The first five atom37 places (N, CA, C, CB, O) and aatype in JSON, in Angstrom:
{
  "aatype": [20, 20, 20, 20, 20, 20, 20, 20, 20, 20, 20, 20, 20, 20, 20, 20, 20, 20, 20, 20, 20, 20, 20, 20, 20, 20, 20, 20, 20, 20, 20, 20, 20, 20, 20, 20, 20, 20, 20, 20, 20, 20, 20, 20, 20, 20, 20, 20, 20, 20, 20, 20, 20, 20, 20, 20, 20, 20, 20, 20, 20, 20, 20, 20, 20, 20, 20, 20, 20, 20, 20, 20, 20, 20, 20, 20, 20, 20, 20, 20, 20, 20, 20, 20, 20, 20, 20, 20, 20, 20, 20, 20, 20, 20, 20, 20, 20, 20, 20, 20, 20, 20, 20, 20, 20, 20, 20],
  "atom_mask": [
    [1, 1, 1, 1, 1],
    [1, 1, 1, 1, 1],
    [1, 1, 1, 1, 1],
    [1, 1, 1, 1, 1],
    [1, 1, 1, 1, 1],
    [1, 1, 1, 1, 1],
    [1, 1, 1, 1, 1],
    [1, 1, 1, 1, 1],
    [1, 1, 1, 1, 1],
    [1, 1, 1, 1, 1],
    [1, 1, 1, 1, 1],
    [1, 1, 1, 1, 1],
    [1, 1, 1, 1, 1],
    [1, 1, 1, 1, 1],
    [1, 1, 1, 1, 1],
    [1, 1, 1, 1, 1],
    [1, 1, 1, 1, 1],
    [1, 1, 1, 1, 1],
    [1, 1, 1, 1, 1],
    [1, 1, 1, 1, 1],
    [1, 1, 1, 1, 1],
    [1, 1, 1, 1, 1],
    [1, 1, 1, 1, 1],
    [1, 1, 1, 1, 1],
    [1, 1, 1, 1, 1],
    [1, 1, 1, 1, 1],
    [1, 1, 1, 1, 1],
    [1, 1, 1, 1, 1],
    [1, 1, 1, 1, 1],
    [1, 1, 1, 1, 1],
    [1, 1, 1, 1, 1],
    [1, 1, 1, 1, 1],
    [1, 1, 1, 1, 1],
    [1, 1, 1, 1, 1],
    [1, 1, 1, 1, 1],
    [1, 1, 1, 1, 1],
    [1, 1, 1, 1, 1],
    [1, 1, 1, 1, 1],
    [1, 1, 1, 1, 1],
    [1, 1, 1, 1, 1],
    [1, 1, 1, 1, 1],
    [1, 1, 1, 1, 1],
    [1, 1, 1, 1, 1],
    [1, 1, 1, 1, 1],
    [1, 1, 1, 1, 1],
    [1, 1, 1, 1, 1],
    [1, 1, 1, 1, 1],
    [1, 1, 1, 1, 1],
    [1, 1, 1, 1, 1],
    [1, 1, 1, 1, 1],
    [1, 1, 1, 1, 1],
    [1, 1, 1, 1, 1],
    [1, 1, 1, 1, 1],
    [1, 1, 1, 1, 1],
    [1, 1, 1, 1, 1],
    [1, 1, 1, 1, 1],
    [1, 1, 1, 1, 1],
    [1, 1, 1, 1, 1],
    [1, 1, 1, 1, 1],
    [1, 1, 1, 1, 1],
    [1, 1, 1, 1, 1],
    [1, 1, 1, 1, 1],
    [1, 1, 1, 1, 1],
    [1, 1, 1, 1, 1],
    [1, 1, 1, 1, 1],
    [1, 1, 1, 1, 1],
    [1, 1, 1, 1, 1],
    [1, 1, 1, 1, 1],
    [1, 1, 1, 1, 1],
    [1, 1, 1, 1, 1],
    [1, 1, 1, 1, 1],
    [1, 1, 1, 1, 1],
    [1, 1, 1, 1, 1],
    [1, 1, 1, 1, 1],
    [1, 1, 1, 1, 1],
    [1, 1, 1, 1, 1],
    [1, 1, 1, 1, 1],
    [1, 1, 1, 1, 1],
    [1, 1, 1, 1, 1],
    [1, 1, 1, 1, 1],
    [1, 1, 1, 1, 1],
    [1, 1, 1, 1, 1],
    [1, 1, 1, 1, 1],
    [1, 1, 1, 1, 1],
    [1, 1, 1, 1, 1],
    [1, 1, 1, 1, 1],
    [1, 1, 1, 1, 1],
    [1, 1, 1, 1, 1],
    [1, 1, 1, 1, 1],
    [1, 1, 1, 1, 1],
    [1, 1, 1, 1, 1],
    [1, 1, 1, 1, 1],
    [1, 1, 1, 1, 1],
    [1, 1, 1, 1, 1],
    [1, 1, 1, 1, 1],
    [1, 1, 1, 1, 1],
    [1, 1, 1, 1, 1],
    [1, 1, 1, 1, 1],
    [1, 1, 1, 1, 1],
    [1, 1, 1, 1, 1],
    [1, 1, 1, 1, 1],
    [1, 1, 1, 1, 1],
    [1, 1, 1, 1, 1],
    [1, 1, 1, 1, 1],
    [1, 1, 1, 1, 1],
    [1, 1, 1, 1, 1],
    [1, 1, 1, 1, 1]
  ],
  "atom_positions": [
    [[-58.12, -202.95, 59.95], [-59.27, -203.52, 60.64], [-60.11, -204.33, 60.39], [-59.89, -202.9, 60.91], [-60.01, -205.19, 59.51]],
    [[-61.43, -204.1, 61.42], [-62.19, -205.34, 61.35], [-62.98, -205.25, 60.12], [-63.09, -205.59, 62.59], [-62.67, -204.16, 59.66]],
    [[-63.9, -205.84, 59.29], [-64.5, -205.65, 58.4], [-66.38, -205.73, 58.77], [-63.81, -206.6, 57.47], [-67.13, -206.63, 59.14]],
    [[-66.51, -204.8, 58.54], [-67.74, -204.07, 58.95], [-68.78, -205.12, 58.65], [-67.99, -202.62, 58.16], [-68.96, -204.83, 57.46]],
    [[-69.79, -206.37, 58.91], [-70.22, -206.77, 59.16], [-70.01, -208.6, 59.19], [-70.83, -206.05, 58.78], [-70.9, -209.45, 59.24]],
    [[-68.8, -208.75, 59.15], [-67.98, -209.95, 58.97], [-67.82, -210.92, 60.18], [-66.66, -209.51, 58.55], [-67.48, -212.09, 60.36]],
    [[-68.25, -209.77, 60.96], [-67.78, -210.53, 62.06], [-69.21, -211.63, 62.83], [-67.11, -209.24, 63.19], [-70.18, -211.12, 63.39]],
    [[-69.01, -213.09, 62.67], [-69.76, -214.25, 62.84], [-69.8, -215.38, 63.61], [-69.75, -214.63, 62.05], [-68.7, -215.42, 64.14]],
    [[-70.58, -216.53, 64.05], [-70.04, -217.11, 65.1], [-71.28, -218.89, 64.41], [-70.38, -215.93, 67.05], [-72.35, -218.87, 63.79]],
    [[-70.59, -219.93, 64.82], [-71.28, -220.74, 64.6], [-70.87, -222.16, 65.72], [-71.19, -220.83, 63.1], [-69.77, -222.26, 66.26]],
    [[-71.91, -223.08, 65.87], [-71.23, -223.68, 66.68], [-70.5, -225.07, 66.19], [-72.06, -223.8, 67.7], [-71.21, -225.46, 65.26]],
    [[-69.57, -225.88, 66.35], [-68.88, -226.64, 65.77], [-68.86, -227.84, 67.2], [-67.46, -225.84, 65.12], [-69.11, -227.69, 68.4]],
    [[-68.4, -229.04, 66.34], [-68.45, -230.32, 67.55], [-69.66, -230.69, 67.84], [-67.86, -230.02, 68.97], [-70.73, -230.09, 67.75]],
    [[-69.28, -232.16, 68.35], [-70.23, -233.04, 69.35], [-69.26, -233.41, 70.53], [-70.9, -234.56, 68.57], [-68.1, -233.78, 70.63]],
    [[-70.78, -232.98, 71.79], [-69.96, -234.08, 72.67], [-69.19, -232.23, 73.65], [-68.34, -235.64, 71.25], [-69.76, -231.23, 74.09]],
    [[-67.96, -232.61, 73.57], [-66.99, -232.73, 74.52], [-66.26, -231.79, 73.55], [-66.39, -234.25, 75.02], [-65.75, -230.82, 74.11]],
    [[-66.12, -231.86, 72.38], [-64.88, -231.61, 71.25], [-65.77, -229.68, 70.86], [-64.9, -233.38, 69.3], [-65.33, -228.8, 70.13]],
    [[-67.17, -229.69, 71.78], [-67.99, -229.05, 70.97], [-67.43, -227.07, 71.62], [-69.93, -229.81, 71.32], [-66.97, -226.67, 72.69]],
    [[-67.64, -226.63, 70.83], [-67.41, -225.0, 70.39], [-67.82, -224.93, 69.68], [-66.4, -224.31, 70.13], [-68.28, -225.59, 68.75]],
    [[-67.57, -222.87, 70.46], [-68.4, -221.48, 69.6], [-67.26, -220.78, 68.78], [-69.16, -220.1, 70.81], [-66.45, -220.06, 69.38]],
    [[-67.18, -220.98, 67.37], [-66.37, -220.59, 66.75], [-66.57, -219.44, 66.23], [-66.11, -221.31, 66.09], [-67.57, -219.3, 65.53]],
    [[-66.0, -218.74, 66.36], [-65.81, -216.52, 66.16], [-64.97, -216.47, 65.32], [-65.09, -215.28, 67.57], [-63.81, -216.85, 65.51]],
    [[-65.58, -215.8, 63.83], [-65.06, -215.77, 63.12], [-64.87, -214.04, 62.51], [-65.57, -216.81, 62.52], [-65.81, -213.29, 62.28]],
    [[-63.49, -213.71, 62.35], [-64.0, -211.89, 61.36], [-63.15, -212.22, 60.66], [-63.83, -209.98, 61.98], [-62.43, -213.21, 60.77]],
    [[-63.16, -210.72, 59.22], [-62.26, -211.02, 58.56], [-61.87, -209.44, 58.33], [-62.61, -212.01, 57.42], [-62.72, -208.63, 58.68]],
    [[-60.71, -208.97, 57.8], [-59.88, -208.78, 58.81], [-59.66, -207.14, 57.7], [-58.42, -210.23, 59.22], [-59.95, -207.54, 56.57]],
    [[-59.28, -205.57, 57.6], [-58.98, -205.46, 56.07], [-57.37, -204.18, 56.95], [-60.87, -204.5, 54.6], [-57.22, -203.29, 57.78]],
    [[-56.42, -205.23, 55.73], [-55.4, -205.19, 56.95], [-53.92, -203.85, 56.46], [-54.66, -207.23, 57.14], [-52.73, -204.13, 56.27]],
    [[-54.51, -202.6, 56.39], [-53.45, -201.74, 55.93], [-52.12, -201.79, 55.94], [-53.57, -200.86, 56.36], [-51.43, -201.4, 55.0]],
    [[-51.5, -202.48, 57.43], [-49.97, -202.22, 57.24], [-49.77, -204.04, 57.94], [-49.12, -200.45, 58.42], [-50.36, -204.41, 58.95]],
    [[-48.84, -204.93, 57.11], [-48.92, -206.09, 57.7], [-48.51, -205.76, 58.73], [-48.38, -207.11, 57.21], [-48.0, -204.65, 58.86]],
    [[-48.64, -206.79, 59.93], [-47.31, -206.22, 61.5], [-48.06, -207.7, 61.87], [-47.61, -204.13, 63.07], [-48.72, -208.5, 61.22]],
    [[-47.55, -207.59, 63.46], [-49.08, -208.94, 64.66], [-50.25, -208.1, 64.93], [-48.52, -209.59, 66.87], [-50.77, -207.0, 65.13]],
    [[-50.29, -209.17, 64.81], [-52.0, -208.88, 65.22], [-52.93, -209.97, 66.57], [-52.96, -209.23, 63.49], [-52.86, -211.19, 66.51]],
    [[-53.48, -209.49, 67.31], [-54.5, -210.69, 67.87], [-55.68, -210.46, 68.34], [-54.04, -211.4, 68.9], [-55.98, -209.75, 69.3]],
    [[-56.65, -211.32, 67.33], [-57.94, -211.32, 68.01], [-57.98, -211.98, 69.87], [-58.92, -212.36, 66.89], [-57.53, -212.84, 70.63]],
    [[-58.82, -210.9, 69.8], [-59.68, -211.71, 71.08], [-61.05, -212.21, 71.54], [-59.61, -211.09, 71.95], [-61.19, -212.99, 70.59]],
    [[-61.81, -212.32, 72.03], [-62.84, -213.01, 71.81], [-64.03, -213.14, 73.77], [-61.99, -214.68, 71.02], [-63.92, -213.88, 74.75]],
    [[-64.65, -212.4, 73.55], [-64.8, -212.33, 74.9], [-66.87, -213.08, 74.98], [-64.35, -210.26, 75.48], [-67.85, -212.88, 74.26]],
    [[-66.66, -213.9, 76.22], [-67.38, -214.06, 76.3], [-68.65, -214.2, 77.65], [-66.99, -214.59, 75.67], [-68.45, -214.8, 78.7]],
    [[-70.12, -213.37, 77.23], [-70.27, -212.74, 78.72], [-71.46, -213.79, 79.3], [-70.82, -210.85, 78.73], [-71.64, -214.64, 78.42]],
    [[-72.23, -214.01, 80.31], [-73.48, -214.47, 80.01], [-74.85, -213.44, 79.85], [-73.67, -215.42, 81.04], [-74.88, -212.4, 79.19]],
    [[-76.34, -214.19, 80.91], [-76.81, -212.94, 80.18], [-76.58, -211.92, 81.77], [-78.79, -213.11, 79.35], [-75.98, -212.09, 82.83]],
    [[-77.57, -210.65, 81.06], [-77.32, -209.57, 82.39], [-77.85, -210.05, 83.82], [-78.16, -208.07, 82.12], [-78.7, -210.91, 84.08]],
    [[-76.86, -209.02, 84.89], [-77.6, -209.6, 86.39], [-78.77, -208.33, 86.5], [-76.24, -209.64, 88.12], [-79.4, -207.77, 85.6]],
    [[-78.8, -208.08, 88.39], [-80.49, -206.86, 87.47], [-79.3, -205.88, 88.11], [-83.08, -206.68, 88.41], [-79.62, -205.05, 88.96]],
    [[-78.29, -205.98, 87.78], [-77.48, -204.22, 87.76], [-76.99, -204.51, 86.9], [-76.39, -203.47, 88.85], [-75.89, -204.89, 87.31]],
    [[-77.01, -204.65, 85.58], [-76.61, -204.29, 84.39], [-75.35, -205.49, 83.75], [-76.09, -202.7, 84.61], [-75.52, -206.27, 82.81]],
    [[-74.41, -205.37, 84.39], [-73.56, -206.51, 85.0], [-73.42, -207.7, 84.01], [-74.23, -207.05, 86.38], [-74.45, -208.25, 83.62]],
    [[-72.43, -208.07, 83.65], [-72.43, -209.3, 82.7], [-71.44, -210.18, 82.64], [-72.53, -208.98, 81.47], [-70.33, -209.77, 82.3]],
    [[-71.73, -212.35, 83.16], [-71.1, -212.32, 84.79], [-69.41, -212.66, 83.36], [-71.95, -214.24, 86.64], [-68.79, -213.65, 83.74]],
    [[-69.25, -212.5, 83.02], [-67.64, -213.73, 81.8], [-67.97, -214.73, 81.95], [-65.73, -213.99, 82.22], [-68.56, -215.09, 82.97]],
    [[-67.81, -215.19, 81.34], [-67.93, -216.35, 80.97], [-66.41, -217.54, 80.77], [-68.69, -216.03, 79.77], [-66.01, -218.55, 81.34]],
    [[-66.0, -216.74, 79.72], [-65.4, -217.16, 78.51], [-64.18, -216.58, 78.04], [-66.23, -217.02, 77.57], [-64.3, -215.41, 78.42]],
    [[-62.1, -216.76, 76.94], [-61.95, -215.69, 76.94], [-60.88, -216.59, 75.81], [-61.73, -214.7, 78.3], [-60.26, -217.58, 76.2]],
    [[-60.83, -216.3, 74.98], [-59.94, -216.87, 73.32], [-59.03, -215.83, 72.87], [-61.07, -217.09, 71.78], [-59.42, -214.67, 72.86]],
    [[-57.5, -216.22, 72.4], [-57.1, -214.93, 71.47], [-56.45, -216.07, 70.71], [-56.03, -213.4, 72.11], [-56.67, -217.27, 70.81]],
    [[-55.3, -215.22, 69.65], [-55.15, -215.64, 68.56], [-54.25, -214.8, 68.65], [-56.05, -215.75, 67.6], [-54.32, -213.78, 69.34]],
    [[-53.52, -215.05, 68.13], [-51.83, -214.01, 67.42], [-51.95, -214.63, 65.9], [-49.63, -214.64, 68.38], [-52.52, -215.68, 65.62]],
    [[-51.35, -213.84, 65.08], [-51.24, -213.55, 64.67], [-50.63, -212.87, 63.16], [-51.41, -213.72, 65.31], [-51.04, -211.71, 63.07]],
    [[-49.77, -213.3, 61.96], [-48.74, -211.67, 61.75], [-49.85, -212.47, 60.19], [-45.97, -211.38, 61.89], [-49.84, -213.51, 59.52]],
    [[-50.8, -210.95, 60.29], [-51.24, -210.82, 59.27], [-49.91, -209.85, 57.68], [-52.66, -210.07, 59.89], [-49.05, -209.0, 57.91]],
    [[-50.18, -210.27, 56.71], [-50.12, -209.04, 55.26], [-51.32, -208.28, 55.28], [-50.09, -209.77, 53.53], [-52.47, -208.39, 55.72]],
    [[-50.56, -207.37, 54.58], [-51.73, -205.87, 53.79], [-52.72, -206.64, 52.95], [-50.78, -204.47, 52.4], [-52.28, -207.41, 52.09]],
    [[-53.88, -206.52, 53.11], [-55.06, -206.37, 51.79], [-56.04, -207.84, 53.23], [-54.19, -207.24, 49.16], [-55.52, -208.4, 54.2]],
    [[-57.23, -207.93, 52.77], [-57.74, -209.21, 53.45], [-57.47, -210.18, 54.07], [-58.09, -209.71, 53.01], [-57.03, -211.14, 53.44]],
    [[-57.58, -210.26, 55.2], [-57.33, -211.46, 55.76], [-59.18, -212.45, 56.59], [-55.92, -210.89, 57.07], [-60.32, -212.11, 56.28]],
    [[-58.93, -213.26, 57.3], [-59.72, -213.87, 57.94], [-58.69, -214.77, 58.75], [-60.78, -214.48, 57.09], [-57.82, -215.55, 58.34]],
    [[-59.32, -214.17, 60.82], [-58.97, -215.24, 61.84], [-59.91, -214.97, 62.35], [-57.79, -215.31, 62.68], [-60.65, -214.0, 62.19]],
    [[-60.03, -216.37, 63.45], [-61.18, -217.23, 64.4], [-60.66, -218.19, 65.25], [-62.22, -218.06, 63.59], [-59.78, -219.05, 65.25]],
    [[-61.7, -217.64, 66.12], [-61.42, -218.91, 67.65], [-61.91, -219.26, 68.5], [-60.67, -218.86, 68.47], [-62.58, -218.48, 69.18]],
    [[-61.81, -220.36, 68.78], [-62.49, -220.94, 69.49], [-62.74, -221.58, 70.89], [-62.53, -221.37, 68.96], [-61.86, -222.34, 71.32]],
    [[-64.15, -221.29, 71.85], [-64.75, -220.74, 73.19], [-65.37, -222.6, 73.45], [-66.3, -219.04, 72.95], [-66.36, -223.03, 72.87]],
    [[-64.71, -223.25, 74.21], [-65.33, -224.08, 74.16], [-66.66, -224.09, 75.06], [-64.53, -224.9, 74.27], [-66.64, -223.17, 75.88]],
    [[-67.89, -224.96, 75.13], [-69.02, -225.18, 74.43], [-68.78, -224.86, 76.01], [-69.72, -226.42, 73.35], [-68.84, -223.67, 76.31]],
    [[-68.53, -225.7, 76.96], [-68.78, -226.32, 78.07], [-68.06, -225.21, 79.61], [-68.04, -227.96, 77.77], [-67.66, -225.55, 80.72]],
    [[-68.19, -223.65, 78.85], [-67.55, -223.08, 79.24], [-68.85, -221.6, 79.55], [-66.23, -223.14, 78.32], [-68.85, -220.62, 80.3]],
    [[-69.89, -222.19, 78.43], [-70.66, -221.25, 77.89], [-71.4, -221.54, 78.67], [-71.04, -221.15, 76.63], [-72.22, -220.64, 78.89]],
    [[-71.59, -222.97, 79.59], [-73.28, -222.31, 80.18], [-74.45, -222.39, 78.61], [-73.04, -219.94, 80.84], [-74.23, -222.49, 77.4]],
    [[-76.08, -222.25, 79.7], [-76.78, -222.95, 79.23], [-77.53, -221.41, 78.16], [-77.63, -223.95, 80.47], [-77.98, -221.53, 77.02]],
    [[-77.47, -220.07, 78.96], [-78.1, -219.1, 78.21], [-78.03, -218.69, 77.24], [-78.13, -218.39, 78.49], [-77.66, -219.51, 76.4]],
    [[-78.25, -217.49, 76.8], [-78.11, -216.41, 75.89], [-76.46, -215.79, 76.14], [-79.42, -215.22, 76.22], [-75.88, -215.89, 77.23]],
    [[-75.84, -215.12, 74.83], [-74.35, -215.35, 75.27], [-74.33, -213.63, 75.19], [-73.09, -216.47, 74.08], [-75.44, -213.19, 75.49]],
    [[-73.48, -212.73, 74.91], [-73.18, -211.41, 74.44], [-71.78, -211.9, 74.68], [-73.81, -209.97, 75.21], [-71.27, -212.48, 75.64]],
    [[-71.16, -211.34, 73.14], [-69.48, -212.28, 72.66], [-69.41, -211.02, 71.91], [-69.32, -214.21, 71.53], [-70.17, -210.52, 71.08]],
    [[-68.01, -210.55, 72.54], [-67.51, -209.44, 71.94], [-66.0, -209.98, 72.01], [-67.91, -207.96, 72.69], [-65.32, -210.74, 72.7]],
    [[-65.88, -209.03, 70.75], [-64.77, -209.35, 69.36], [-63.87, -207.89, 69.52], [-65.79, -209.48, 67.37], [-64.35, -206.76, 69.52]],
    [[-62.2, -208.3, 69.69], [-61.31, -207.3, 69.51], [-60.64, -207.37, 68.61], [-60.64, -207.09, 70.33], [-59.92, -208.21, 69.15]],
    [[-59.84, -207.15, 66.96], [-58.87, -206.8, 66.74], [-57.98, -205.62, 67.33], [-59.07, -206.81, 65.82], [-58.25, -204.45, 67.59]],
    [[-56.2, -206.76, 67.48], [-55.71, -205.63, 68.56], [-54.08, -205.03, 67.12], [-54.99, -206.74, 70.86], [-53.58, -206.02, 66.58]],
    [[-53.62, -204.02, 66.78], [-52.66, -204.18, 65.67], [-51.79, -204.55, 67.95], [-52.13, -202.24, 63.93], [-52.11, -204.13, 69.06]],
    [[-50.81, -205.39, 67.46], [-49.29, -205.51, 68.82], [-48.06, -204.66, 68.0], [-48.47, -207.73, 69.21], [-47.49, -203.91, 68.79]],
    [[-47.49, -204.59, 66.58], [-46.78, -204.34, 65.54], [-46.77, -202.82, 66.4], [-47.43, -204.67, 63.86], [-46.04, -202.55, 67.35]],
    [[-47.53, -202.14, 65.93], [-48.35, -200.6, 65.72], [-49.33, -200.79, 67.08], [-49.47, -200.37, 63.89], [-50.43, -201.25, 66.75]],
    [[-49.2, -200.58, 68.34], [-50.39, -201.08, 69.19], [-51.49, -200.06, 69.32], [-49.93, -201.45, 70.64], [-51.25, -198.96, 69.82]],
    [[-52.15, -200.23, 69.07], [-53.76, -199.64, 68.92], [-54.72, -201.28, 69.34], [-54.15, -198.9, 66.72], [-54.25, -202.35, 69.73]],
    [[-56.04, -200.93, 69.1], [-56.54, -201.1, 68.59], [-57.61, -200.8, 67.78], [-56.41, -201.43, 68.92], [-58.34, -199.82, 67.88]],
    [[-57.74, -202.21, 66.51], [-58.04, -202.53, 65.09], [-59.57, -202.55, 64.79], [-57.42, -203.91, 64.73], [-59.9, -202.71, 63.62]],
    [[-60.56, -202.4, 65.77], [-61.74, -203.05, 65.44], [-62.04, -203.95, 66.5], [-61.67, -203.72, 64.17], [-61.56, -204.96, 67.01]],
    [[-63.46, -202.84, 66.69], [-64.25, -203.48, 68.02], [-65.72, -204.55, 68.12], [-64.71, -202.17, 68.77], [-66.01, -204.66, 69.31]],
    [[-66.39, -205.1, 67.51], [-67.78, -205.85, 68.26], [-68.15, -206.73, 68.89], [-68.48, -206.15, 67.8], [-67.59, -207.79, 69.14]],
    [[-69.28, -206.3, 69.23], [-70.07, -207.37, 69.98], [-71.7, -207.78, 68.83], [-70.53, -206.53, 71.85], [-72.39, -207.15, 68.03]],
    [[-71.68, -209.29, 69.43], [-72.43, -209.47, 68.84], [-73.57, -210.61, 70.22], [-71.7, -209.96, 67.38], [-73.22, -210.91, 71.36]],
    [[-74.79, -210.95, 69.59], [-75.45, -211.82, 71.05], [-75.68, -212.96, 70.44], [-76.97, -211.28, 71.89], [-75.97, -213.04, 69.24]],
    [[-75.58, -213.87, 71.19], [-76.06, -215.85, 70.78], [-76.75, -216.1, 70.76], [-75.93, -217.01, 71.29], [-76.8, -216.55, 71.9]],
    [[-77.67, -216.28, 70.37], [-78.64, -217.14, 71.35], [-78.27, -218.7, 70.61], [-80.66, -216.56, 71.24], [-77.81, -219.08, 69.53]],
    [[-78.71, -219.26, 71.68], [-78.86, -220.85, 72.05], [-79.83, -221.53, 70.85], [-79.69, -221.06, 73.75], [-80.1, -222.73, 70.89]]
  ]
}
């Protein structure tokens, strides 16, 4: 599962190498393969929907216990407005959602 309050984001790098790095801590009961999905959406449109801007994933084998995962979203794909980030930890060895957190990123 995702550890409550552990999901964070930070801008890293400069120029074309600038990324939004999203990091999350996991508490793993049984080791196996997991995937961290990070989806970025822009500001809400009048109908309430949000345009998708970028997506990143990281697949990793984690042992039982604490672990940390991070994925980078290229800043060039994210535009200039506010961002809504959806972070999901998925179990691949034993399929299912192991955690989901949403956060808003202000520039």
